[in-house]
ZADO-1210 file (C-alpha; in nm, 4 decimals, padded with zeros to 6 digits):
<atoms>
<atom x="-00.6470" y="-00.9349" z="-02.6151" code="MET" pos="1"/>
<atom x="-00.4664" y="-00.8047" z="-02.9265" code="ALA" pos="2"/>
<atom x="-00.0459" y="-00.7986" z="-02.9371" code="GLN" pos="3"/>
<atom x="00.0199" y="-00.4071" z="-02.9890" code="ILE" pos="4"/>
<atom x="00.3379" y="-00.2674" z="-03.2185" code="LYS" pos="5"/>
<atom x="00.6368" y="-00.1137" z="-02.9658" code="THR" pos="6"/>
<atom x="00.8055" y="00.0076" z="-03.2336" code="ASP" pos="7"/>
<atom x="00.6611" y="00.3847" z="-03.2918" code="GLU" pos="8"/>
<atom x="00.5697" y="00.4020" z="-02.9098" code="LEU" pos="9"/>
<atom x="00.7884" y="00.6238" z="-02.6235" code="GLU" pos="10"/>
<atom x="00.7874" y="00.3533" z="-02.3696" code="LEU" pos="11"/>
<atom x="00.8663" y="00.3815" z="-02.0168" code="VAL" pos="12"/>
<atom x="01.0242" y="00.1104" z="-01.8035" code="ASP" pos="13"/>
<atom x="00.9621" y="00.0401" z="-01.3803" code="LYS" pos="14"/>
<atom x="01.2105" y="-00.2724" z="-01.2147" code="VAL" pos="15"/>
<atom x="00.8857" y="-00.3958" z="-00.9939" code="VAL" pos="16"/>
<atom x="01.1479" y="-00.6934" z="-00.8019" code="HIS" pos="17"/>
<atom x="01.5407" y="-00.7376" z="-00.8397" code="ILE" pos="18"/>
<atom x="01.5620" y="-01.1183" z="-00.6987" code="ASN" pos="19"/>
<atom x="01.9186" y="-01.2546" z="-00.6582" code="ARG" pos="20"/>
<atom x="01.9802" y="-01.6670" z="-00.6532" code="VAL" pos="21"/>
<atom x="02.3048" y="-01.8873" z="-00.5647" code="ALA" pos="22"/>
<atom x="02.3836" y="-02.1582" z="-00.7197" code="LYS" pos="23"/>
<atom x="02.6299" y="-02.3734" z="-00.4951" code="VAL" pos="24"/>
<atom x="02.9078" y="-02.5220" z="-00.7536" code="VAL" pos="25"/>
<atom x="03.2591" y="-02.6714" z="-00.6552" code="LYS" pos="26"/>
<atom x="03.4452" y="-02.3171" z="-00.6822" code="GLY" pos="27"/>
<atom x="03.2029" y="-02.1595" z="-00.4100" code="GLY" pos="28"/>
<atom x="02.8463" y="-02.0244" z="-00.4751" code="ARG" pos="29"/>
<atom x="02.7662" y="-01.8373" z="-00.8624" code="ARG" pos="30"/>
<atom x="02.5021" y="-01.6106" z="-00.8312" code="PHE" pos="31"/>
<atom x="02.2209" y="-01.4673" z="-01.0726" code="GLY" pos="32"/>
<atom x="01.9363" y="-01.2255" z="-01.0664" code="PHE" pos="33"/>
<atom x="01.6059" y="-01.2543" z="-01.1758" code="SER" pos="34"/>
<atom x="01.4308" y="-00.8893" z="-01.2328" code="THR" pos="35"/>
<atom x="01.0460" y="-00.9134" z="-01.3371" code="LEU" pos="36"/>
<atom x="00.9604" y="-00.5114" z="-01.5090" code="VAL" pos="37"/>
<atom x="00.7048" y="-00.3278" z="-01.6322" code="VAL" pos="38"/>
<atom x="00.6606" y="-00.1487" z="-01.9200" code="VAL" pos="39"/>
<atom x="00.4358" y="00.0961" z="-02.0655" code="GLY" pos="40"/>
<atom x="00.3238" y="00.3740" z="-02.2298" code="ASN" pos="41"/>
<atom x="00.1424" y="00.5802" z="-01.9704" code="MET" pos="42"/>
<atom x="-00.1056" y="00.6514" z="-02.2404" code="GLU" pos="43"/>
<atom x="-00.3120" y="00.2329" z="-02.1796" code="GLY" pos="44"/>
<atom x="-00.0616" y="00.0270" z="-02.2723" code="SER" pos="45"/>
<atom x="00.1101" y="-00.2086" z="-02.0547" code="VAL" pos="46"/>
<atom x="00.3244" y="-00.4337" z="-02.0597" code="GLY" pos="47"/>
<atom x="00.5178" y="-00.7119" z="-01.7910" code="VAL" pos="48"/>
<atom x="00.7492" y="-00.9273" z="-01.8368" code="GLY" pos="49"/>
<atom x="01.0746" y="-01.1641" z="-01.6801" code="MET" pos="50"/>
<atom x="01.4127" y="-01.1134" z="-01.7116" code="GLY" pos="51"/>
<atom x="01.7105" y="-01.3839" z="-01.5889" code="LYS" pos="52"/>
<atom x="02.0952" y="-01.3370" z="-01.6739" code="ALA" pos="53"/>
<atom x="02.4060" y="-01.3600" z="-01.4681" code="ASN" pos="54"/>
<atom x="02.4475" y="-00.9185" z="-01.3770" code="GLU" pos="55"/>
<atom x="02.1514" y="-00.7346" z="-01.3184" code="VAL" pos="56"/>
<atom x="02.1486" y="-00.4815" z="-01.6186" code="PRO" pos="57"/>
<atom x="02.1528" y="-00.7577" z="-01.8577" code="GLU" pos="58"/>
<atom x="01.8481" y="-00.9224" z="-01.6673" code="SER" pos="59"/>
<atom x="01.7262" y="-00.5843" z="-01.6483" code="ILE" pos="60"/>
<atom x="01.7342" y="-00.5396" z="-02.0488" code="ARG" pos="61"/>
<atom x="01.5772" y="-00.8516" z="-02.1346" code="LYS" pos="62"/>
<atom x="01.2899" y="-00.8473" z="-01.9127" code="GLY" pos="63"/>
<atom x="01.1737" y="-00.5088" z="-02.0721" code="VAL" pos="64"/>
<atom x="01.2394" y="-00.6730" z="-02.3996" code="GLU" pos="65"/>
<atom x="01.0051" y="-00.9265" z="-02.3027" code="ARG" pos="66"/>
<atom x="00.7944" y="-00.7279" z="-02.1779" code="ALA" pos="67"/>
<atom x="00.7979" y="-00.5054" z="-02.4701" code="ARG" pos="68"/>
<atom x="00.6571" y="-00.8776" z="-02.6828" code="LYS" pos="69"/>
<atom x="00.3542" y="-00.9064" z="-02.4446" code="ASN" pos="70"/>
<atom x="00.1568" y="-00.5234" z="-02.3869" code="MET" pos="71"/>
<atom x="-00.1715" y="-00.4756" z="-02.4548" code="VAL" pos="72"/>
<atom x="-00.4274" y="-00.2443" z="-02.4775" code="LYS" pos="73"/>
<atom x="-00.6250" y="-00.1555" z="-02.1789" code="ILE" pos="74"/>
<atom x="-00.9660" y="00.0144" z="-02.1527" code="ALA" pos="75"/>
<atom x="-00.9252" y="00.3979" z="-01.9805" code="ILE" pos="76"/>
<atom x="-01.1413" y="00.6349" z="-01.8648" code="LYS" pos="77"/>
<atom x="-01.0512" y="01.0140" z="-01.7836" code="LYS" pos="78"/>
<atom x="-00.7032" y="00.8955" z="-01.6045" code="GLY" pos="79"/>
<atom x="-00.9196" y="00.5758" z="-01.4198" code="THR" pos="80"/>
<atom x="-01.0665" y="00.2764" z="-01.5306" code="ILE" pos="81"/>
<atom x="-01.4378" y="00.2476" z="-01.6852" code="PRO" pos="82"/>
<atom x="-01.5172" y="00.0332" z="-01.3434" code="TYR" pos="83"/>
<atom x="-01.4508" y="-00.1571" z="-01.0335" code="ALA" pos="84"/>
<atom x="-01.2273" y="-00.5375" z="-01.1068" code="VAL" pos="85"/>
<atom x="-01.0962" y="-00.8132" z="-00.9188" code="ILE" pos="86"/>
<atom x="-00.7519" y="-01.0327" z="-01.0598" code="GLY" pos="87"/>
<atom x="-00.6723" y="-01.2948" z="-00.9716" code="HIS" pos="88"/>
<atom x="-00.3617" y="-01.4795" z="-01.0254" code="TYR" pos="89"/>
<atom x="-00.2199" y="-01.7704" z="-00.8090" code="GLY" pos="90"/>
<atom x="-00.3131" y="-01.7302" z="-00.3881" code="ALA" pos="91"/>
<atom x="-00.2986" y="-01.2915" z="-00.5008" code="SER" pos="92"/>
<atom x="-00.5853" y="-01.1011" z="-00.5468" code="LYS" pos="93"/>
<atom x="-00.6207" y="-00.7983" z="-00.6498" code="VAL" pos="94"/>
<atom x="-00.9058" y="-00.4597" z="-00.6014" code="ILE" pos="95"/>
<atom x="-00.8973" y="-00.2137" z="-00.8466" code="LEU" pos="96"/>
<atom x="-01.1611" y="00.0556" z="-00.7872" code="LYS" pos="97"/>
<atom x="-01.1772" y="00.3871" z="-00.9764" code="PRO" pos="98"/>
<atom x="-01.1872" y="00.7144" z="-00.8073" code="ALA" pos="99"/>
<atom x="-01.2679" y="01.0584" z="-00.8848" code="SER" pos="100"/>
<atom x="-00.9803" y="01.2886" z="-01.0158" code="GLN" pos="101"/>
<atom x="-00.7346" y="01.4627" z="-00.7755" code="GLY" pos="102"/>
<atom x="-00.7055" y="01.0613" z="-00.5612" code="THR" pos="103"/>
<atom x="-00.4060" y="00.9975" z="-00.7045" code="GLY" pos="104"/>
<atom x="-00.2316" y="00.6312" z="-00.7290" code="VAL" pos="105"/>
<atom x="-00.3380" y="00.4495" z="-00.4065" code="ILE" pos="106"/>
<atom x="-00.1215" y="00.1279" z="-00.4170" code="ALA" pos="107"/>
<atom x="00.1371" y="-00.1118" z="-00.2969" code="GLY" pos="108"/>
<atom x="00.4571" y="-00.1139" z="-00.4292" code="GLY" pos="109"/>
<atom x="00.4037" y="-00.4200" z="-00.7290" code="SER" pos="110"/>
<atom x="00.0524" y="-00.2746" z="-00.8478" code="VAL" pos="111"/>
<atom x="00.1529" y="00.1030" z="-00.8610" code="ARG" pos="112"/>
<atom x="00.4456" y="-00.0244" z="-01.1287" code="ALA" pos="113"/>
<atom x="00.1574" y="-00.1322" z="-01.2777" code="VAL" pos="114"/>
<atom x="-00.0162" y="00.2327" z="-01.2913" code="MET" pos="115"/>
<atom x="00.2094" y="00.3994" z="-01.3033" code="GLU" pos="116"/>
<atom x="00.3850" y="00.2583" z="-01.6531" code="ALA" pos="117"/>
<atom x="-00.0293" y="00.2291" z="-01.8172" code="VAL" pos="118"/>
<atom x="-00.1282" y="00.5710" z="-01.7237" code="GLY" pos="119"/>
<atom x="-00.3803" y="00.5856" z="-01.5181" code="ILE" pos="120"/>
<atom x="-00.3487" y="00.8623" z="-01.2641" code="LYS" pos="121"/>
<atom x="-00.7030" y="00.8067" z="-00.9489" code="ASP" pos="122"/>
<atom x="-00.7077" y="00.4537" z="-00.8177" code="ILE" pos="123"/>
<atom x="-00.7843" y="00.2533" z="-00.5122" code="LEU" pos="124"/>
<atom x="-00.6340" y="-00.0651" z="-00.5090" code="THR" pos="125"/>
<atom x="-00.6486" y="-00.3003" z="-00.2418" code="LYS" pos="126"/>
<atom x="-00.3727" y="-00.6364" z="-00.2447" code="ILE" pos="127"/>
<atom x="-00.5544" y="-00.9387" z="-00.0211" code="ILE" pos="128"/>
<atom x="-00.3508" y="-01.2939" z="00.0387" code="GLY" pos="129"/>
<atom x="-00.0154" y="-01.2944" z="-00.0986" code="SER" pos="130"/>
<atom x="00.1822" y="-01.0241" z="-00.1817" code="THR" pos="131"/>
<atom x="00.4472" y="-01.2127" z="-00.4106" code="ASN" pos="132"/>
<atom x="00.5726" y="-00.9857" z="-00.6662" code="PRO" pos="133"/>
<atom x="00.5128" y="-01.1774" z="-00.9121" code="HIS" pos="134"/>
<atom x="00.1956" y="-01.3153" z="-00.8587" code="ASN" pos="135"/>
<atom x="00.0101" y="-00.9750" z="-00.7342" code="VAL" pos="136"/>
<atom x="00.1762" y="-00.8546" z="-01.1171" code="THR" pos="137"/>
<atom x="00.0305" y="-01.0550" z="-01.3013" code="LYS" pos="138"/>
<atom x="-00.3298" y="-01.0455" z="-01.1111" code="ALA" pos="139"/>
<atom x="-00.3290" y="-00.6737" z="-01.1372" code="THR" pos="140"/>
<atom x="-00.2797" y="-00.7428" z="-01.5269" code="MET" pos="141"/>
<atom x="-00.5660" y="-01.0590" z="-01.5051" code="GLU" pos="142"/>
<atom x="-00.7423" y="-00.7770" z="-01.3811" code="GLY" pos="143"/>
<atom x="-00.6632" y="-00.4754" z="-01.5873" code="LEU" pos="144"/>
<atom x="-00.6926" y="-00.7387" z="-01.9103" code="MET" pos="145"/>
<atom x="-01.0973" y="-00.7743" z="-01.8248" code="SER" pos="146"/>
<atom x="-01.1358" y="-00.4245" z="-01.8349" code="LEU" pos="147"/>
<atom x="-01.4038" y="-00.3517" z="-02.0987" code="LYS" pos="148"/>
<atom x="-01.4345" y="-00.0541" z="-02.2826" code="SER" pos="149"/>
<atom x="-01.8307" y="00.1707" z="-02.3265" code="ARG" pos="150"/>
<atom x="-01.7844" y="00.0917" z="-02.7140" code="GLU" pos="151"/>
<atom x="-01.7001" y="-00.3201" z="-02.6456" code="GLN" pos="152"/>
<atom x="-02.0097" y="-00.3742" z="-02.3950" code="ILE" pos="153"/>
<atom x="-02.2572" y="-00.1847" z="-02.6564" code="MET" pos="154"/>
<atom x="-02.1263" y="-00.3713" z="-02.9679" code="LYS" pos="155"/>
<atom x="-02.1584" y="-00.6948" z="-02.7327" code="TYR" pos="156"/>
<atom x="-02.5068" y="-00.6511" z="-02.6093" code="ARG" pos="157"/>
<atom x="-02.5977" y="-00.5809" z="-02.9874" code="GLY" pos="158"/>
<atom x="-02.6411" y="-00.2000" z="-02.8683" code="LEU" pos="159"/>
<atom x="-02.4341" y="-00.0845" z="-03.0893" code="LEU" pos="160"/>
<atom x="-02.4884" y="-00.0274" z="-03.4874" code="LYS" pos="161"/>
<atom x="-02.2268" y="-00.1116" z="-03.6785" code="GLU" pos="162"/>
<atom x="-02.1724" y="00.1907" z="-03.9818" code="GLU" pos="163"/>
<atom x="-02.1052" y="-00.0133" z="-04.3190" code="THR" pos="164"/>
<atom x="-01.9230" y="00.1632" z="-04.6214" code="VAL" pos="165"/>
</atoms>
């Protein structure tokens, strides 16, 4: 997937997970934080980033920065996805099914954050296997990135004639 320029976009960021880690040193414990952040423009673009720092706000800032760099365009059709898809990452598997208008986002924590950031209004999801937020988020992204629009599929099959100017 091609990355997109985020300079001119109105972005929404959602913190999916904050993890506190401790390093034991001579004087006691040193705490650090790692944050998983999802950034999207609510119109089909989304990115995931992870930030690590000694303070929570700084780790969130780093996560948002990395998520902006990793943004990709997702094929959306009338507020849902064009067809059912399964995303895999590690021991996590996420099933994404299109839903009729008015259904809402039926999804658990990590998947819900990605769906809201990308701008999907109606979808049915199910997490199978590990519910580790990092793996679930990456499996959701993998599933969404595997979606192709109608035009992309027709072009691949040779049914869409390209106009020459």
